[in-house]
Steps between C-alpha positions, in 0.01 A plus 500: 500500500284780359680817389329822398730697273432871447713562190438674171447256215646726229852394602672177401672504841166452676404218262823308545504531881135401543510228237765310693277466807190426294663229289794357689406497870268213593179593682561873453196707404557849361258792501643780286370857529616757244427867432583448131386266222717196442754474217468121502216252549684187617311498831163455327597137450608436860266392776758614758466871407210741544559840338325826593546835330410801714413752234575865566197690633342764277577786738843658494565569869810308615393468866158363409661261253728363772202444729307332219790263427536429873135405553501280188819327614369465857187329369708254299725420796193433717360272231821315410652473850860470369790373706727774359449838333788601272504842333738585218614864474528718809295786357123478460484120521713483811318781679151365428603150612659640816164654602351151530685432825544143376785276613717352369530779245791495254611790283730488196664831409575538130739794485366845421224455760763518776787681329289796382274529808721750681435770241128526578358537853171317436665217307758457774223473761313237297814295438613531864161375623509209255853399604447533875182292488666206326611189684754432226634713214680378189706695249754404235806716573728605784448871434123437514551333837692805623219728382244290690718508814489882482128479582588347836419143400687229697750317280360165614178571309674562165599223261660531158307282257575530130207484259708230336558380146372167373839378383341190348300713257746787466793301372745515208382368166479564128312784336230343287464603137137596568596739780786647297261569213240642740761740640622586149861414573670454160744217445849595618371772738536513878228629733517714814191494725352730764189397696441793736179701471476841334502701823755775573650295785617236251668758272447320169608827339862423592474162327359657183767774497773234515371326187644736230850453646460121492359495145787710371747222587271197507219562248375141508327546834129501589372660821200336666312727741225331698272688737223755524444831672446875468819572302414273206424782253798706615739207458361415157543864394858499634583191296366674188693817579822299531411312178541160664138378492598238241720327759248508787215260571253643752348178631244634747408285798668158483302217664714327761457166324679640193790666684743205503484462122549875446802503734654203321483698176699789647879523522472760777252635754504865611341676798542877524287539815568795730373310806420143603425322826704183471598349168229559240307187402573556132874525574493178701293328229757599238783365714310174557462464122872551451455840335788734598383815679598866503333690785526838664663548840168541682324315780701192594619410152863517609424243772376258236725571203880514512638714222685282253381172659118485499428799276565870460412792731470849350419847642140619471402739219808423291420399140871496411595265785215270400597505131861417590394195701257381234774522236747323729269203547369482145860460388607248766322165496736355761415774749128456429532130571674564834229746606232251396641214709581708807175694491281189486696334780446801725122507443474128575695548822337820626169565328332171416119524505443156651750556780368846591133398502580190705667728754190719502283196563708416808451857626123464462508175699719657768257790545204263525680290760572812712134602465384162634728506801 
């Protein structure tokens, strides 16, 4: 089986999805086309992966750029002769791939591509064309499925496939002394971690504004903030204004290989996002590591986390509600332990990487069989 993936390589989600089929499916050859440079180079050492970066043309006209991407992708498809074309993201990638007229064509919607399309006429047209051209569409949440159905897509074409968490790698364990020193967590201190990027949608500001309240009652706490984005300077300035910069560690981008160790060093994980598709990968990774979670009531978080059993759910944009929950858990090791056990069990049962990708492999085979008959 030869699969041509059209997925941006600046996302760990693309890497993890594609890596499964390149490394764990016998006789599967992957051709990976990306509009962005890669954040990882694992595929350079695999003879089952060929990577192509379609660099942005020098001109700035969107329509011409789309045509340029299309002709480059068309040339590659003619050369490679894949069995399947699979585009990730129903915006530009999905639309360009849909112009190929290739079948079977699979499209994975990521969230904002579908959920935000209705607010812009041109974007909605591009997304609608991408969705209607696909033989099979995957998404990772029920409310995403409902959004896709609103485009007139038959329900039989839509499958919920989680991006999945490698629960073998993301598992409970001890925080190493080296990592604790690297994160500057003093002896006797607890750590609270956030791993969402510094974009307005993730509302890291609420997390930072909760910190003074926590420090007032629990001064031996360190706050680890991983991520990158346009609000970095603003958030740093806010921390200085609140005079809490001494308690914050801005970690920048955290390589996925280091995430399990960072999560094991944290007593709590926090996500203050204003919107998500399904459960955020970082939330699921924390749960798999046995790190108790506090998340906002957005997306489908309430479908994954039962208040008081798997973690805590708080309103969006509420620093006080967040501080209250952080203090509750920092002071209650028994409750943290219950959240840790229940949270990991749920991820193993409903969001295991190996199970989800195996299901996706069966969908590929099913499509190929239908194509042959």
